[in-house]
Biopython code that builds the backbone (N, CA, C, O; Angstrom):
import numpy as np
from Bio.PDB.StructureBuilder import StructureBuilder

atoms = [
    (1, "UNK", "N", (24.468, -6.291, 27.943)),
    (1, "UNK", "CA", (24.334, -4.891, 27.605)),
    (1, "UNK", "C", (24.148, -4.120, 28.905)),
    (1, "UNK", "O", (23.305, -4.462, 29.735)),
    (2, "UNK", "N", (24.939, -3.091, 29.061)),
    (2, "UNK", "CA", (24.830, -2.286, 30.274)),
    (2, "UNK", "C", (23.638, -1.347, 30.167)),
    (2, "UNK", "O", (23.051, -1.167, 29.099)),
    (3, "UNK", "N", (23.299, -0.754, 31.312)),
    (3, "UNK", "CA", (22.155, 0.152, 31.338)),
    (3, "UNK", "C", (22.428, 1.385, 30.471)),
    (3, "UNK", "O", (21.517, 1.895, 29.818)),
    (4, "UNK", "N", (23.672, 1.866, 30.461)),
    (4, "UNK", "CA", (24.024, 3.030, 29.649)),
    (4, "UNK", "C", (23.884, 2.719, 28.160)),
    (4, "UNK", "O", (23.374, 3.539, 27.397)),
    (5, "UNK", "N", (24.333, 1.543, 27.753)),
    (5, "UNK", "CA", (24.200, 1.152, 26.351)),
    (5, "UNK", "C", (22.736, 1.013, 25.963)),
    (5, "UNK", "O", (22.332, 1.430, 24.877)),
    (6, "UNK", "N", (21.940, 0.425, 26.854)),
    (6, "UNK", "CA", (20.512, 0.263, 26.582)),
    (6, "UNK", "C", (19.827, 1.620, 26.460)),
    (6, "UNK", "O", (18.970, 1.806, 25.597)),
    (7, "UNK", "N", (20.202, 2.572, 27.323)),
    (7, "UNK", "CA", (19.621, 3.911, 27.260)),
    (7, "UNK", "C", (20.023, 4.608, 25.966)),
    (7, "UNK", "O", (19.199, 5.270, 25.335)),
    (8, "UNK", "N", (21.281, 4.463, 25.570)),
    (8, "UNK", "CA", (21.746, 5.086, 24.323)),
    (8, "UNK", "C", (21.007, 4.501, 23.124)),
    (8, "UNK", "O", (20.626, 5.238, 22.215)),
    (9, "UNK", "N", (20.801, 3.192, 23.113)),
    (9, "UNK", "CA", (20.067, 2.551, 22.030)),
    (9, "UNK", "C", (18.617, 3.014, 22.014)),
    (9, "UNK", "O", (18.046, 3.259, 20.951)),
    (10, "UNK", "N", (18.025, 3.132, 23.198)),
    (10, "UNK", "CA", (16.646, 3.611, 23.294)),
    (10, "UNK", "C", (16.532, 5.054, 22.800)),
    (10, "UNK", "O", (15.601, 5.388, 22.068)),
    (11, "UNK", "N", (17.472, 5.904, 23.197)),
    (11, "UNK", "CA", (17.452, 7.303, 22.745)),
    (11, "UNK", "C", (17.595, 7.389, 21.236)),
    (11, "UNK", "O", (16.903, 8.175, 20.589)),
    (12, "UNK", "N", (18.486, 6.586, 20.672)),
    (12, "UNK", "CA", (18.687, 6.596, 19.217)),
    (12, "UNK", "C", (17.439, 6.108, 18.505)),
    (12, "UNK", "O", (17.042, 6.677, 17.488)),
    (13, "UNK", "N", (16.821, 5.069, 19.022)),
    (13, "UNK", "CA", (15.614, 4.527, 18.406)),
    (13, "UNK", "C", (14.485, 5.535, 18.450)),
    (13, "UNK", "O", (13.788, 5.723, 17.453)),
    (14, "UNK", "N", (14.289, 6.195, 19.595)),
    (14, "UNK", "CA", (13.206, 7.159, 19.710)),
    (14, "UNK", "C", (13.481, 8.428, 18.918)),
    (14, "UNK", "O", (12.545, 9.032, 18.395)),
    (15, "UNK", "N", (14.737, 8.849, 18.816)),
    (15, "UNK", "CA", (15.033, 10.064, 18.061)),
    (15, "UNK", "C", (14.878, 9.827, 16.570)),
    (15, "UNK", "O", (14.593, 10.768, 15.828)),
    (16, "UNK", "N", (15.060, 8.590, 16.108)),
    (16, "UNK", "CA", (14.929, 8.272, 14.687)),
    (16, "UNK", "C", (13.519, 7.831, 14.323)),
    (16, "UNK", "O", (13.249, 7.553, 13.154)),
    (17, "UNK", "N", (12.608, 7.759, 15.301)),
    (17, "UNK", "CA", (11.285, 7.192, 15.047)),
    (17, "UNK", "C", (10.506, 7.985, 14.020)),
    (17, "UNK", "O", (9.852, 7.391, 13.164)),
    (18, "UNK", "N", (10.553, 9.305, 14.076)),
    (18, "UNK", "CA", (9.797, 10.142, 13.142)),
    (18, "UNK", "C", (10.680, 11.271, 12.626)),
    (18, "UNK", "O", (10.493, 12.424, 13.014)),
    (19, "UNK", "N", (11.643, 10.958, 11.752)),
    (19, "UNK", "CA", (12.560, 11.990, 11.301)),
    (19, "UNK", "C", (11.897, 13.065, 10.449)),
    (19, "UNK", "O", (12.434, 14.167, 10.341)),
    (20, "UNK", "N", (10.765, 12.784, 9.848)),
    (20, "UNK", "CA", (10.125, 13.759, 8.965)),
    (20, "UNK", "C", (9.188, 14.697, 9.705)),
    (20, "UNK", "O", (8.595, 15.582, 9.088)),
    (21, "UNK", "N", (9.038, 14.524, 11.027)),
    (21, "UNK", "CA", (8.061, 15.322, 11.753)),
    (21, "UNK", "C", (8.370, 16.808, 11.687)),
    (21, "UNK", "O", (7.443, 17.617, 11.712)),
    (22, "UNK", "N", (9.625, 17.196, 11.604)),
    (22, "UNK", "CA", (9.980, 18.596, 11.512)),
    (22, "UNK", "C", (10.159, 19.071, 10.082)),
    (22, "UNK", "O", (10.443, 20.248, 9.863)),
    (23, "UNK", "N", (10.001, 18.195, 9.107)),
    (23, "UNK", "CA", (10.248, 18.544, 7.719)),
    (23, "UNK", "C", (9.019, 18.317, 6.850)),
    (23, "UNK", "O", (9.141, 17.808, 5.735)),
    (24, "UNK", "N", (7.853, 18.680, 7.331)),
    (24, "UNK", "CA", (6.664, 18.483, 6.507)),
    (24, "UNK", "C", (6.668, 19.494, 5.371)),
    (24, "UNK", "O", (7.203, 20.594, 5.511)),
    (25, "UNK", "N", (6.074, 19.120, 4.256)),
    (25, "UNK", "CA", (6.041, 20.033, 3.108)),
    (25, "UNK", "C", (5.338, 21.340, 3.460)),
    (25, "UNK", "O", (4.389, 21.353, 4.245)),
    (26, "UNK", "N", (5.809, 22.433, 2.876)),
    (26, "UNK", "CA", (5.260, 23.758, 3.181)),
    (26, "UNK", "C", (3.797, 23.880, 2.788)),
    (26, "UNK", "O", (3.055, 24.648, 3.400)),
    (27, "UNK", "N", (3.380, 23.150, 1.795)),
    (27, "UNK", "CA", (2.018, 23.268, 1.269)),
    (27, "UNK", "C", (1.019, 22.438, 2.062)),
    (27, "UNK", "O", (-0.187, 22.597, 1.871)),
    (28, "UNK", "N", (1.476, 21.567, 2.938)),
    (28, "UNK", "CA", (0.584, 20.601, 3.571)),
    (28, "UNK", "C", (-0.482, 21.253, 4.454)),
    (28, "UNK", "O", (-1.666, 20.954, 4.296)),
    (29, "UNK", "N", (-0.097, 22.124, 5.369)),
    (29, "UNK", "CA", (-1.059, 22.720, 6.293)),
    (29, "UNK", "C", (-2.063, 23.610, 5.551)),
    (29, "UNK", "O", (-3.263, 23.483, 5.797)),
    (30, "UNK", "N", (-1.623, 24.514, 4.645)),
    (30, "UNK", "CA", (-2.613, 25.296, 3.894)),
    (30, "UNK", "C", (-3.541, 24.424, 3.044)),
    (30, "UNK", "O", (-4.730, 24.720, 2.925)),
    (31, "UNK", "N", (-3.008, 23.362, 2.459)),
    (31, "UNK", "CA", (-3.842, 22.482, 1.633)),
    (31, "UNK", "C", (-4.886, 21.765, 2.482)),
    (31, "UNK", "O", (-6.038, 21.642, 2.065)),
    (32, "UNK", "N", (-4.509, 21.296, 3.647)),
    (32, "UNK", "CA", (-5.463, 20.623, 4.533)),
    (32, "UNK", "C", (-6.550, 21.606, 4.981)),
    (32, "UNK", "O", (-7.722, 21.243, 5.072)),
    (33, "UNK", "N", (-6.153, 22.852, 5.260)),
    (33, "UNK", "CA", (-7.135, 23.860, 5.659)),
    (33, "UNK", "C", (-8.120, 24.157, 4.527)),
    (33, "UNK", "O", (-9.324, 24.254, 4.760)),
    (34, "UNK", "N", (-7.618, 24.298, 3.326)),
    (34, "UNK", "CA", (-8.488, 24.575, 2.174)),
    (34, "UNK", "C", (-9.434, 23.417, 1.922)),
    (34, "UNK", "O", (-10.627, 23.622, 1.697)),
    (35, "UNK", "N", (-8.907, 22.200, 1.959)),
    (35, "UNK", "CA", (-9.749, 21.017, 1.759)),
    (35, "UNK", "C", (-10.801, 20.918, 2.858)),
    (35, "UNK", "O", (-11.938, 20.526, 2.591)),
    (36, "UNK", "N", (-10.438, 21.266, 4.087)),
    (36, "UNK", "CA", (-11.397, 21.243, 5.192)),
    (36, "UNK", "C", (-12.535, 22.225, 4.984)),
    (36, "UNK", "O", (-13.694, 21.905, 5.250)),
    (37, "UNK", "N", (-12.210, 23.423, 4.510)),
    (37, "UNK", "CA", (-13.247, 24.426, 4.249)),
    (37, "UNK", "C", (-14.170, 23.959, 3.129)),
    (37, "UNK", "O", (-15.392, 24.075, 3.228)),
    (38, "UNK", "N", (-13.577, 23.433, 2.073)),
    (38, "UNK", "CA", (-14.394, 22.930, 0.951)),
    (38, "UNK", "C", (-15.288, 21.787, 1.416)),
    (38, "UNK", "O", (-16.465, 21.734, 1.061)),
    (39, "UNK", "N", (-14.733, 20.869, 2.212)),
    (39, "UNK", "CA", (-15.520, 19.742, 2.717)),
    (39, "UNK", "C", (-16.665, 20.221, 3.599)),
    (39, "UNK", "O", (-17.773, 19.690, 3.520)),
    (40, "UNK", "N", (-16.406, 21.222, 4.440)),
    (40, "UNK", "CA", (-17.461, 21.746, 5.307)),
    (40, "UNK", "C", (-18.576, 22.380, 4.487)),
    (40, "UNK", "O", (-19.753, 22.191, 4.797)),
    (41, "UNK", "N", (-18.227, 23.123, 3.455)),
    (41, "UNK", "CA", (-19.237, 23.750, 2.590)),
    (41, "UNK", "C", (-20.076, 22.679, 1.887)),
    (41, "UNK", "O", (-21.300, 22.792, 1.821)),
    (42, "UNK", "N", (-19.421, 21.648, 1.365)),
    (42, "UNK", "CA", (-20.148, 20.574, 0.691)),
    (42, "UNK", "C", (-21.064, 19.828, 1.655)),
    (42, "UNK", "O", (-22.169, 19.435, 1.282)),
    (43, "UNK", "N", (-20.612, 19.631, 2.889)),
    (43, "UNK", "CA", (-21.407, 18.929, 3.888)),
    (43, "UNK", "C", (-22.623, 19.759, 4.300)),
    (43, "UNK", "O", (-23.741, 19.248, 4.354)),
    (44, "UNK", "N", (-22.400, 21.026, 4.587)),
    (44, "UNK", "CA", (-23.487, 21.892, 5.036)),
    (44, "UNK", "C", (-24.522, 22.085, 3.919)),
    (44, "UNK", "O", (-25.721, 22.166, 4.185)),
    (45, "UNK", "N", (-24.053, 22.157, 2.682)),
    (45, "UNK", "CA", (-24.990, 22.349, 1.570)),
    (45, "UNK", "C", (-25.752, 21.068, 1.224)),
    (45, "UNK", "O", (-26.710, 21.109, 0.453)),
    (46, "UNK", "N", (-25.337, 19.944, 1.782)),
    (46, "UNK", "CA", (-26.034, 18.688, 1.546)),
    (46, "UNK", "C", (-25.607, 17.958, 0.287)),
    (46, "UNK", "O", (-26.246, 16.985, -0.113)),
    (47, "UNK", "N", (-24.543, 18.412, -0.336)),
    (47, "UNK", "CA", (-24.078, 17.764, -1.569)),
    (47, "UNK", "C", (-23.278, 16.490, -1.299)),
    (47, "UNK", "O", (-23.134, 15.640, -2.177)),
    (48, "UNK", "N", (-22.762, 16.369, -0.082)),
    (48, "UNK", "CA", (-21.932, 15.217, 0.273)),
    (48, "UNK", "C", (-22.404, 14.690, 1.623)),
    (48, "UNK", "O", (-22.701, 15.467, 2.531)),
    (49, "UNK", "N", (-22.471, 13.376, 1.748)),
    (49, "UNK", "CA", (-22.879, 12.773, 3.018)),
    (49, "UNK", "C", (-21.703, 12.753, 3.995)),
    (49, "UNK", "O", (-20.547, 12.760, 3.572)),
    (50, "UNK", "N", (-21.990, 12.730, 5.290)),
    (50, "UNK", "CA", (-20.905, 12.652, 6.282)),
    (50, "UNK", "C", (-20.034, 11.409, 6.104)),
    (50, "UNK", "O", (-18.820, 11.469, 6.299)),
    (51, "UNK", "N", (-20.646, 10.288, 5.737)),
    (51, "UNK", "CA", (-19.866, 9.061, 5.562)),
    (51, "UNK", "C", (-18.884, 9.168, 4.407)),
    (51, "UNK", "O", (-17.771, 8.647, 4.482)),
    (52, "UNK", "N", (-19.292, 9.842, 3.344)),
    (52, "UNK", "CA", (-18.381, 10.025, 2.220)),
    (52, "UNK", "C", (-17.179, 10.872, 2.644)),
    (52, "UNK", "O", (-16.050, 10.598, 2.237)),
    (53, "UNK", "N", (-17.421, 11.897, 3.456)),
    (53, "UNK", "CA", (-16.315, 12.713, 3.953)),
    (53, "UNK", "C", (-15.392, 11.917, 4.862)),
    (53, "UNK", "O", (-14.172, 12.073, 4.809)),
    (54, "UNK", "N", (-15.975, 11.065, 5.695)),
    (54, "UNK", "CA", (-15.142, 10.252, 6.591)),
    (54, "UNK", "C", (-14.261, 9.304, 5.792)),
    (54, "UNK", "O", (-13.057, 9.215, 6.033)),
    (55, "UNK", "N", (-14.863, 8.592, 4.838)),
    (55, "UNK", "CA", (-14.074, 7.665, 4.022)),
    (55, "UNK", "C", (-13.040, 8.408, 3.193)),
    (55, "UNK", "O", (-11.905, 7.948, 3.067)),
    (56, "UNK", "N", (-13.411, 9.546, 2.629)),
    (56, "UNK", "CA", (-12.457, 10.334, 1.854)),
    (56, "UNK", "C", (-11.303, 10.837, 2.705)),
    (56, "UNK", "O", (-10.151, 10.828, 2.272)),
    (57, "UNK", "N", (-11.619, 11.278, 3.921)),
    (57, "UNK", "CA", (-10.571, 11.744, 4.825)),
    (57, "UNK", "C", (-9.621, 10.636, 5.240)),
    (57, "UNK", "O", (-8.410, 10.841, 5.318)),
    (58, "UNK", "N", (-10.174, 9.462, 5.505)),
    (58, "UNK", "CA", (-9.327, 8.326, 5.888)),
    (58, "UNK", "C", (-8.415, 7.930, 4.734)),
    (58, "UNK", "O", (-7.221, 7.707, 4.934)),
    (59, "UNK", "N", (-8.969, 7.841, 3.537)),
    (59, "UNK", "CA", (-8.141, 7.477, 2.382)),
    (59, "UNK", "C", (-7.094, 8.541, 2.083)),
    (59, "UNK", "O", (-5.954, 8.210, 1.755)),
    (60, "UNK", "N", (-7.462, 9.812, 2.192)),
    (60, "UNK", "CA", (-6.497, 10.881, 1.963)),
    (60, "UNK", "C", (-5.398, 10.851, 3.028)),
    (60, "UNK", "O", (-4.224, 11.048, 2.717)),
    (61, "UNK", "N", (-5.780, 10.603, 4.280)),
    (61, "UNK", "CA", (-4.784, 10.499, 5.341)),
    (61, "UNK", "C", (-3.830, 9.342, 5.121)),
    (61, "UNK", "O", (-2.628, 9.463, 5.357)),
    (62, "UNK", "N", (-4.372, 8.217, 4.665)),
    (62, "UNK", "CA", (-3.511, 7.065, 4.356)),
    (62, "UNK", "C", (-2.538, 7.409, 3.228)),
    (62, "UNK", "O", (-1.362, 7.049, 3.273)),
    (63, "UNK", "N", (-3.044, 8.102, 2.234)),
    (63, "UNK", "CA", (-2.179, 8.494, 1.115)),
    (63, "UNK", "C", (-1.073, 9.440, 1.552)),
    (63, "UNK", "O", (0.077, 9.288, 1.141)),
    (64, "UNK", "N", (-1.420, 10.422, 2.389)),
    (64, "UNK", "CA", (-0.403, 11.356, 2.876)),
    (64, "UNK", "C", (0.621, 10.657, 3.754)),
    (64, "UNK", "O", (1.815, 10.941, 3.657)),
    (65, "UNK", "N", (0.171, 9.746, 4.607)),
    (65, "UNK", "CA", (1.117, 9.012, 5.445)),
    (65, "UNK", "C", (2.023, 8.120, 4.609)),
    (65, "UNK", "O", (3.201, 7.951, 4.925)),
    (66, "UNK", "N", (1.473, 7.550, 3.543)),
    (66, "UNK", "CA", (2.287, 6.697, 2.682)),
    (66, "UNK", "C", (3.359, 7.523, 1.979)),
    (66, "UNK", "O", (4.505, 7.090, 1.857)),
    (67, "UNK", "N", (2.986, 8.706, 1.520)),
    (67, "UNK", "CA", (3.932, 9.521, 0.767)),
    (67, "UNK", "C", (4.884, 10.326, 1.646)),
    (67, "UNK", "O", (6.064, 10.454, 1.318)),
    (68, "UNK", "N", (4.385, 10.875, 2.766)),
    (68, "UNK", "CA", (5.190, 11.799, 3.545)),
    (68, "UNK", "C", (5.440, 11.365, 4.975)),
    (68, "UNK", "O", (6.302, 11.946, 5.635)),
    (69, "UNK", "N", (4.738, 10.387, 5.478)),
    (69, "UNK", "CA", (4.904, 9.979, 6.866)),
    (69, "UNK", "C", (6.060, 9.022, 7.043)),
    (69, "UNK", "O", (6.474, 8.358, 6.093)),
    (70, "UNK", "N", (6.574, 8.950, 8.231)),
    (70, "UNK", "CA", (7.636, 8.008, 8.590)),
    (70, "UNK", "C", (8.851, 8.140, 7.689)),
    (70, "UNK", "O", (9.421, 7.129, 7.280)),
    (71, "UNK", "N", (9.256, 9.347, 7.375)),
    (71, "UNK", "CA", (10.510, 9.533, 6.637)),
    (71, "UNK", "C", (10.349, 9.578, 5.137)),
    (71, "UNK", "O", (11.350, 9.492, 4.426)),
    (72, "UNK", "N", (9.168, 9.706, 4.629)),
    (72, "UNK", "CA", (8.984, 9.823, 3.186)),
    (72, "UNK", "C", (8.659, 8.499, 2.547)),
    (72, "UNK", "O", (8.475, 7.494, 3.233)),
    (73, "UNK", "N", (8.588, 8.498, 1.247)),
    (73, "UNK", "CA", (8.244, 7.282, 0.518)),
    (73, "UNK", "C", (9.312, 6.244, 0.761)),
    (73, "UNK", "O", (10.501, 6.552, 0.688)),
    (74, "UNK", "N", (8.927, 5.058, 1.040)),
    (74, "UNK", "CA", (9.853, 4.012, 1.428)),
    (74, "UNK", "C", (9.615, 3.627, 2.871)),
    (74, "UNK", "O", (9.935, 2.512, 3.283)),
    (75, "UNK", "N", (9.067, 4.524, 3.621)),
    (75, "UNK", "CA", (8.497, 4.266, 4.930)),
    (75, "UNK", "C", (9.442, 3.981, 6.072)),
    (75, "UNK", "O", (10.561, 3.503, 5.882)),
    (76, "UNK", "N", (8.976, 4.280, 7.234)),
    (76, "UNK", "CA", (9.543, 3.925, 8.530)),
    (76, "UNK", "C", (10.991, 4.340, 8.693)),
    (76, "UNK", "O", (11.837, 3.523, 9.055)),
    (77, "UNK", "N", (11.280, 5.597, 8.430)),
    (77, "UNK", "CA", (12.584, 6.153, 8.745)),
    (77, "UNK", "C", (13.566, 6.122, 7.598)),
    (77, "UNK", "O", (14.402, 7.018, 7.487)),
    (78, "UNK", "N", (13.495, 5.125, 6.746)),
    (78, "UNK", "CA", (14.372, 5.055, 5.590)),
    (78, "UNK", "C", (15.839, 4.793, 5.935)),
    (78, "UNK", "O", (16.665, 4.660, 5.032)),
    (79, "UNK", "N", (16.169, 4.719, 7.201)),
    (79, "UNK", "CA", (17.555, 4.499, 7.588)),
    (79, "UNK", "C", (17.838, 3.014, 7.797)),
    (79, "UNK", "O", (16.975, 2.153, 7.624)),
    (80, "UNK", "N", (19.075, 2.761, 8.175)),
    (80, "UNK", "CA", (19.435, 1.391, 8.477)),
    (80, "UNK", "C", (19.136, 1.100, 9.928)),
    (80, "UNK", "O", (19.235, 1.995, 10.767)),
    (81, "UNK", "N", (18.772, -0.131, 10.248)),
    (81, "UNK", "CA", (18.498, -0.469, 11.648)),
    (81, "UNK", "C", (19.776, -0.384, 12.471)),
    (81, "UNK", "O", (20.871, -0.533, 11.929)),
    (82, "UNK", "N", (19.647, -0.146, 13.781)),
    (82, "UNK", "CA", (20.850, -0.073, 14.629)),
    (82, "UNK", "C", (21.587, -1.397, 14.632)),
    (82, "UNK", "O", (20.978, -2.465, 14.559)),
    (83, "UNK", "N", (22.891, -1.315, 14.715)),
    (83, "UNK", "CA", (23.731, -2.528, 14.722)),
    (83, "UNK", "C", (23.516, -3.297, 16.016)),
    (83, "UNK", "O", (23.364, -2.722, 17.094)),
    (84, "UNK", "N", (23.508, -4.600, 15.873)),
    (84, "UNK", "CA", (23.367, -5.455, 17.052)),
    (84, "UNK", "C", (24.747, -5.689, 17.664)),
    (84, "UNK", "O", (25.720, -5.882, 16.934)),
    (85, "UNK", "N", (24.842, -5.675, 18.986)),
    (85, "UNK", "CA", (26.155, -5.859, 19.637)),
    (85, "UNK", "C", (26.692, -7.259, 19.476)),
    (85, "UNK", "O", (27.780, -7.564, 19.967)),
]
sb = StructureBuilder()
sb.init_structure("model")
sb.init_model(0)
sb.init_chain("A")
sb.init_seg("    ")
for serial, (resi, resn, name, xyz) in enumerate(atoms, 1):
    if name == "N":
        sb.init_residue(resn, " ", resi, " ")
    sb.init_atom(name, np.array(xyz, "f"), 0.0, 1.0, " ", f" {name:<3s}", serial, name[0])
structure = sb.get_structure()
């Protein structure tokens, strides 16, 4: 494999690494902000412990990554791997 071919393969691999990064759902950022405000109010009022918020945030993040990260449900780009020479 020549250096040009290796560079082209590397560019293709890196450009396909996160195809959904520019296509996040419109509701995601406002929803995260609203949930953050609610979580802060619950924490400050003493109704929820910090550990519960941490575990809830981690589980929610895992759920969002499973559903919307790496190219949507099905994961990791959803495309076919590059052809081997």
